C-alpha positions as CSV (number, residue, x, y, z in Angstrom):
1,X,-13.7,-13.9,-23.1
2,X,-11.0,-11.5,-21.9
3,X,-7.4,-12.0,-23.0
4,X,-6.1,-11.0,-19.5
5,X,-7.7,-11.9,-16.2
6,X,-6.4,-10.1,-13.1
7,X,-7.4,-11.5,-9.6
8,X,-7.1,-8.9,-6.8
9,X,-7.8,-5.2,-6.5
10,X,-4.8,-4.1,-4.4
11,X,-1.9,-2.1,-5.7
12,X,-0.4,-5.0,-7.6
13,X,-3.7,-6.0,-9.2
14,X,-4.7,-2.5,-10.2
15,X,-1.2,-1.7,-11.6
16,X,-1.2,-4.9,-13.6
17,X,-4.7,-4.4,-14.9
18,X,-4.0,-0.8,-16.0
19,X,-0.8,-1.7,-17.7
20,X,-2.3,-4.7,-19.5
21,X,-5.3,-2.7,-20.7
22,X,-3.0,0.1,-21.9
23,X,-1.1,-2.5,-23.8
24,X,-4.3,-3.2,-25.8
25,X,-5.4,-6.3,-24.0
26,X,-9.0,-6.8,-23.2
27,X,-8.7,-7.1,-19.4
28,X,-11.0,-8.2,-16.6
29,X,-10.2,-7.6,-12.9
30,X,-12.0,-9.9,-10.4
31,X,-12.0,-9.0,-6.7
32,X,-13.7,-10.4,-3.7
33,X,-13.2,-7.2,-1.6
34,X,-12.1,-3.6,-2.0
35,X,-8.4,-4.1,-2.1
36,X,-5.7,-3.3,0.4
37,X,-4.8,0.3,-0.7
38,X,-7.5,1.7,1.5
39,X,-5.8,0.2,4.5
40,X,-2.4,1.6,3.6
41,X,-0.6,4.8,4.6
42,X,-1.0,6.2,1.1
43,X,2.8,6.2,0.6
44,X,5.1,3.9,-1.5
45,X,7.5,1.8,0.6
46,X,10.3,0.2,-1.2
47,X,12.5,-0.9,1.6
48,X,12.7,0.6,5.1
49,X,14.7,-1.9,7.1
50,X,17.4,-4.5,6.2
51,X,17.2,-5.1,9.2
52,X,18.7,-1.7,10.1
53,X,17.2,1.5,8.7
54,X,17.8,2.0,5.0
55,X,18.9,5.3,3.5
56,X,18.8,4.3,-0.2
57,X,15.9,1.9,-0.6
58,X,16.4,0.9,-4.3
59,X,20.1,0.2,-3.8
60,X,19.4,-1.8,-0.6
61,X,16.7,-3.8,-2.4
62,X,19.1,-4.7,-5.2
63,X,21.5,-6.3,-2.6
64,X,19.0,-8.7,-1.1
65,X,19.5,-12.4,-1.7
66,X,17.1,-15.2,-2.3
67,X,14.5,-16.1,-1.1
68,X,13.6,-12.4,-0.9
69,X,11.3,-11.5,-3.9
70,X,13.5,-8.6,-4.8
71,X,16.3,-11.0,-5.6
72,X,14.0,-12.4,-8.4
73,X,12.3,-9.2,-9.5
74,X,15.5,-7.2,-9.7
75,X,16.0,-3.5,-8.9
76,X,15.3,-2.3,-12.5
77,X,11.7,-3.6,-12.6
78,X,11.2,-2.1,-9.1
79,X,12.5,1.3,-10.2
80,X,10.4,1.1,-13.4
81,X,7.2,0.1,-11.6
82,X,7.6,2.9,-9.0
83,X,8.5,5.5,-11.6
84,X,5.6,4.4,-13.7
85,X,3.1,4.9,-10.9
86,X,4.6,8.2,-9.9
87,X,4.2,9.5,-13.5
88,X,0.8,8.0,-13.8
89,X,-0.6,9.7,-10.7
90,X,1.5,12.9,-11.1
91,X,3.0,15.2,-8.5
92,X,-0.5,16.1,-7.2
93,X,-0.6,12.6,-5.5
94,X,3.0,11.3,-5.2
95,X,6.4,12.9,-4.9
96,X,9.8,11.5,-3.9
97,X,12.5,9.3,-5.3
98,X,13.5,5.7,-5.3
99,X,17.0,6.5,-4.0
100,X,16.1,8.1,-0.7
101,X,13.9,7.3,2.2
102,X,12.0,10.0,4.1
103,X,11.1,9.6,7.7
104,X,7.6,10.5,8.7
105,X,5.6,10.5,11.9
106,X,2.9,8.0,12.6
107,X,-0.4,8.2,14.5
108,X,1.2,6.9,17.6
109,X,4.2,9.2,17.4
110,X,6.7,6.7,16.0
111,X,8.8,7.3,12.9
112,X,8.6,5.3,9.7
113,X,10.8,5.3,6.5
114,X,9.2,5.5,3.1
115,X,10.2,6.5,-0.5
116,X,7.3,8.3,-2.2
117,X,4.8,10.4,-0.2
118,X,1.8,12.5,-0.8
119,X,2.5,16.2,-1.1
120,X,0.4,16.8,2.0
121,X,3.0,14.9,4.0
122,X,6.2,16.5,2.7
123,X,6.5,19.1,5.5
124,X,6.3,16.3,8.0
125,X,9.8,14.9,7.0
126,X,11.7,14.9,10.3
127,X,14.4,17.5,11.0
128,X,16.3,18.0,14.2
129,X,15.1,20.8,16.4
130,X,12.0,21.4,14.2
131,X,9.1,22.8,16.1
132,X,5.8,21.2,15.5
133,X,2.3,21.8,16.8
134,X,0.5,18.4,16.7
135,X,-3.2,19.2,16.3
136,X,-5.9,16.9,17.4
137,X,-9.6,17.2,16.6
138,X,-11.8,16.7,19.7
139,X,-14.5,14.9,17.6
140,X,-12.0,12.5,16.0
141,X,-11.1,9.7,18.4
142,X,-8.5,7.9,16.3
143,X,-5.8,10.5,16.9
144,X,-4.3,11.6,20.2
145,X,-2.3,14.8,19.9
146,X,-0.8,14.3,23.4
147,X,0.3,10.7,22.5
148,X,1.9,11.7,19.2
149,X,3.7,14.8,20.5
150,X,4.9,13.0,23.6
151,X,6.3,10.1,21.8
152,X,7.9,12.2,19.1
153,X,9.6,14.3,21.8
154,X,11.2,11.2,23.2
155,X,12.4,9.8,19.9
156,X,16.0,10.2,18.7
157,X,15.9,11.1,15.0
158,X,17.7,8.8,12.5
159,X,20.3,11.5,11.9
160,X,20.6,12.5,15.5
161,X,18.8,15.2,17.4
162,X,15.1,15.5,18.4
163,X,11.9,17.3,17.5
164,X,10.2,19.9,19.7
165,X,6.5,19.0,19.6
166,X,3.5,20.2,21.6
167,X,-0.1,19.0,21.5
168,X,-3.0,21.2,20.6
169,X,-6.7,20.1,20.5
170,X,-9.4,22.1,18.7
171,X,-13.1,21.5,18.2
172,X,-14.2,21.3,14.6
173,X,-17.6,19.8,13.7
174,X,-17.5,17.7,10.6
175,X,-21.2,16.8,10.5
176,X,-24.0,18.5,12.4
177,X,-24.9,17.0,15.7
178,X,-22.1,14.4,15.5
179,X,-19.7,14.2,18.5
180,X,-17.6,11.4,17.2
181,X,-16.8,11.5,13.4
182,X,-14.6,9.2,11.4
183,X,-11.6,10.3,9.5
184,X,-13.5,9.8,6.2
185,X,-16.3,12.0,7.4
186,X,-13.8,14.8,8.3
187,X,-12.1,14.4,4.9
188,X,-15.3,14.8,3.0
189,X,-16.2,17.8,5.2
190,X,-12.8,19.4,4.5
191,X,-13.4,19.2,0.8
192,X,-15.7,22.1,1.4
193,X,-14.1,25.6,1.6
194,X,-16.4,26.8,4.4
195,X,-15.2,23.9,6.7
196,X,-11.6,24.7,5.7
197,X,-12.2,28.3,6.7
198,X,-13.5,27.2,10.1
199,X,-10.4,25.1,10.7
200,X,-8.1,28.0,9.7
201,X,-10.0,30.4,12.1
202,X,-9.7,27.9,15.0
203,X,-6.0,27.2,14.4
204,X,-4.6,30.6,13.7
205,X,-4.8,32.1,17.2
206,X,-3.4,29.0,18.8
207,X,-0.1,28.7,17.0
208,X,3.3,29.9,18.1
209,X,5.9,31.6,16.0
210,X,8.0,29.2,13.9
211,X,5.8,26.1,14.4
212,X,4.8,23.8,11.6
213,X,1.4,22.2,11.9
214,X,0.8,18.4,12.0
215,X,-2.8,17.3,11.5
216,X,-4.4,13.9,11.2
217,X,-4.7,12.9,7.5
218,X,-8.2,14.1,6.9
219,X,-7.4,17.2,4.8
220,X,-9.8,16.4,1.9
221,X,-10.6,13.3,-0.1
222,X,-11.3,14.9,-3.5
223,X,-9.6,18.3,-3.1
224,X,-5.8,17.5,-3.0
225,X,-4.9,21.2,-2.3
226,X,-6.5,21.6,1.2
227,X,-3.1,21.3,3.0
228,X,-1.6,24.0,0.7
229,X,-4.6,26.4,1.3
230,X,-4.2,25.9,5.1
231,X,-0.4,26.5,4.8
232,X,-0.9,29.7,2.9
233,X,-3.6,31.0,5.2
234,X,-1.7,30.1,8.4
235,X,1.7,31.3,7.0
236,X,3.5,28.1,7.9
237,X,4.1,24.5,6.7
238,X,1.2,22.1,7.2
239,X,1.4,18.3,7.0
240,X,-0.8,15.3,7.4
241,X,-0.1,12.3,9.7
242,X,-1.8,9.1,8.4
243,X,-4.4,7.5,10.7
244,X,-5.1,3.8,11.4
245,X,-7.3,2.2,8.6
246,X,-9.3,3.0,6.8
247,X,-6.8,5.6,5.5
248,X,-7.8,8.7,3.7
249,X,-4.4,9.0,1.8
250,X,-4.9,5.3,0.9
251,X,-8.4,6.1,-0.4
252,X,-7.0,8.9,-2.5
253,X,-4.6,6.5,-4.3
254,X,-7.3,3.9,-4.7
255,X,-9.8,6.3,-6.2
256,X,-7.3,7.6,-8.6
257,X,-6.2,4.1,-9.8
258,X,-9.8,2.9,-10.1
259,X,-10.6,5.8,-12.3
260,X,-7.5,5.2,-14.5
261,X,-8.3,1.5,-14.8
262,X,-11.9,2.3,-15.9
263,X,-10.6,4.9,-18.3
264,X,-8.3,2.2,-19.8
265,X,-11.2,-0.1,-20.3
266,X,-10.7,-2.6,-17.5
267,X,-13.8,-4.6,-16.8
268,X,-14.5,-5.0,-13.1
269,X,-16.2,-8.0,-11.4
270,X,-16.6,-7.0,-7.8
271,X,-17.7,-9.0,-4.8
272,X,-16.7,-12.3,-6.5
273,X,-14.5,-14.8,-4.8
274,X,-12.4,-16.9,-7.2
275,X,-12.9,-20.5,-5.9
276,X,-11.5,-22.7,-8.6
277,X,-9.9,-22.9,-12.1
278,X,-9.7,-25.0,-15.2
279,X,-6.4,-26.0,-16.8
280,X,-5.3,-27.9,-19.9
281,X,-1.8,-29.3,-19.8
282,X,0.5,-26.6,-18.4
283,X,-1.9,-23.6,-19.0
284,X,-4.8,-22.2,-17.0
285,X,-7.8,-21.8,-19.3
286,X,-10.4,-20.2,-16.9
287,X,-11.1,-19.3,-13.3
288,X,-14.4,-19.8,-11.5
289,X,-16.1,-17.4,-9.1
290,X,-18.9,-17.8,-6.6
291,X,-21.0,-14.7,-6.3
292,X,-24.6,-14.5,-5.2
293,X,-24.9,-18.2,-5.5
294,X,-24.2,-18.3,-9.2
295,X,-20.9,-19.9,-10.2
296,X,-19.4,-18.4,-13.3
297,X,-16.4,-19.2,-15.5
298,X,-14.0,-16.5,-16.8
299,X,-11.8,-17.8,-19.6
300,X,-8.6,-16.0,-20.5
301,X,-5.3,-16.3,-22.3
302,X,-3.1,-15.0,-19.4
303,X,-3.8,-14.7,-15.7
304,X,-2.3,-12.4,-13.1
305,X,-2.8,-13.5,-9.5
306,X,-2.5,-10.6,-7.0
307,X,-4.7,-11.8,-4.1
308,X,-2.7,-10.8,-1.0
309,X,-1.7,-13.3,1.5
310,X,-3.0,-14.6,4.8
311,X,-4.9,-11.4,5.5
312,X,-7.1,-11.9,2.5
313,X,-7.5,-15.7,2.7
314,X,-5.3,-16.4,-0.3
315,X,-3.1,-18.4,2.1
316,X,-4.5,-20.4,4.9
317,X,-3.2,-22.6,7.7
318,X,-5.2,-25.2,9.5
319,X,-4.9,-26.5,13.1
320,X,-2.3,-29.1,12.0
321,X,0.1,-26.3,10.7
322,X,-0.7,-27.3,7.1
323,X,-0.4,-24.2,4.9
324,X,-2.0,-24.0,1.5
325,X,-2.7,-21.6,-1.4
326,X,-6.4,-21.6,-1.7
327,X,-7.3,-21.1,-5.4
328,X,-4.7,-22.9,-7.6
329,X,-3.2,-25.2,-4.9
330,X,0.2,-23.9,-5.9
331,X,3.4,-25.2,-4.2
332,X,4.5,-22.9,-1.3
333,X,8.0,-21.9,-0.5
334,X,9.3,-21.2,3.0
335,X,7.9,-24.2,4.7
336,X,11.2,-25.9,5.4
337,X,10.8,-25.9,9.2
338,X,7.1,-25.8,9.9
339,X,7.5,-25.9,13.7
340,X,9.4,-22.6,13.6
341,X,6.9,-20.7,11.5
342,X,5.2,-19.3,14.6
343,X,7.1,-18.6,17.8
344,X,6.3,-17.4,21.3
345,X,8.4,-14.4,20.8
346,X,5.8,-12.0,19.5
347,X,8.2,-9.1,19.2
348,X,10.1,-11.0,16.6
349,X,9.0,-11.4,12.9
350,X,6.9,-14.5,12.5
351,X,8.3,-16.7,9.7
352,X,4.9,-17.8,8.7
353,X,4.3,-14.5,7.0
354,X,7.3,-15.0,4.7
355,X,5.6,-18.2,3.3
356,X,4.3,-17.8,-0.2
357,X,4.8,-18.5,-3.9
358,X,8.2,-18.8,-5.5
359,X,8.4,-17.3,-9.0
360,X,10.7,-17.0,-12.0
361,X,11.8,-13.7,-13.6
362,X,8.4,-13.5,-15.4
363,X,6.6,-13.9,-12.1
364,X,5.3,-17.4,-12.9
365,X,4.9,-19.6,-9.9
366,X,7.5,-22.4,-9.7
367,X,7.7,-25.6,-7.7
368,X,10.4,-26.4,-5.2
369,X,12.7,-27.5,-8.0
370,X,12.2,-24.3,-9.9
371,X,9.9,-25.7,-12.6
372,X,7.1,-23.4,-13.8
373,X,3.7,-24.7,-12.8
374,X,1.5,-22.9,-15.4
375,X,3.0,-21.1,-18.3
376,X,0.4,-18.4,-18.4
377,X,-0.2,-17.7,-14.7
378,X,1.8,-14.8,-13.1
379,X,1.8,-13.9,-9.4
380,X,2.4,-10.4,-8.0
381,X,2.4,-8.7,-4.6
382,X,2.3,-10.0,-1.1
383,X,1.5,-13.6,-2.2
384,X,5.3,-13.9,-3.1
385,X,7.5,-15.8,-0.6
386,X,10.5,-14.5,1.2
387,X,9.4,-11.1,2.6
388,X,7.4,-9.8,5.5
389,X,6.4,-6.5,3.9
390,X,5.0,-4.6,6.9
391,X,8.0,-5.5,9.0
392,X,10.6,-4.4,6.5
393,X,8.4,-1.7,4.8
394,X,8.6,-3.1,1.3
395,X,5.0,-3.9,0.3
396,X,4.4,-1.3,-2.4
397,X,7.8,-1.8,-4.0
398,X,7.2,-5.6,-4.2
399,X,3.7,-5.1,-5.6
400,X,4.9,-2.6,-8.3
401,X,8.1,-4.4,-9.2
402,X,6.4,-7.7,-9.6
403,X,3.5,-6.2,-11.5
404,X,5.9,-4.5,-13.9
405,X,7.9,-7.7,-14.4
406,X,4.8,-9.8,-15.0
407,X,3.1,-7.4,-17.4
408,X,6.4,-6.9,-19.4
409,X,6.6,-10.7,-19.7
410,X,2.9,-10.9,-20.8
411,X,3.5,-8.2,-23.4
412,X,6.4,-10.2,-24.9
413,X,4.3,-13.5,-24.7
414,X,1.3,-12.1,-26.5
415,X,2.7,-9.7,-29.0
């Protein structure tokens, strides 16, 4: 029996498991899949839009009213959770601050705001009149240098002005005989100095004076200094632009957190869907999994539920617009006007994605009257009601803030 059971291997689940294990609790993390970090941009969003672009994300998050989860979590736990992660991973993986957003280019040439970034992205913070060479790799089909450069040239910067970008395509073989390699294959190849040398040799003669170099985010998976070696060799700033999933920067964060969790003593149960639970009075006593046809019970003293939302199957809607939470059958918030949850205006946020669990300050799910459902069950991350994280750019801040609040409450409960 573990004292703490964490369900879900995304950022909220991993952060919760590491903190609980480091608090001295025997901790088991159960996950059906690999977790959402590998699909992320590899940055830490706190709040990008409210609904206009946000300059100071932590201050703006602190002004949000219910039902937004930040109104329950509070800005102090968000700041504590983000700072904890930054210190845990160190400046080799994350830099930035909670009080200022940075605007970075995307793989389609749009701009997005975020708070903490990987060092390999820092030189890509937009500045008016900056000259960028946007470099595509002919054997990488997920990144069009012409598309990125063209859209960036047409985009008015948040502070005014524009960038000056030009596309450049070079041929770099990541794997012998392969004409179409994935971003991960390129990243693993660029962990090797000899491939880095080939990239430097191909790029050097093509660059103009004063240009910074924007490359797809494939500059090494294990070696976090590839971008810096390129910058020194080329004599100019080099930065990465994240690709569509799976994301190499997201994989870097995921690998680092998995290693830290294992070092802290977290026990992993992978490929196991939680399909049910046992409870006595107002406390969960165990969860059940179905893996390889062998149901198994995992008893615990406290439970952290970090399963994601609709995208992971933790929330589901049937053909009659009935929405449910699929493991604990917890009451859902945000269902006041079910007919308006999905609209025909696909450019607008769909309210269905703000449906989720209401929680108290300890992140325990509550019913519609505010009563705690189970005293020892805590919910974190995108399962919480009141936000559409990918629309407002708040996902990592919600995950880390709720994980911090939940684990602090658990520490007080079990000490």
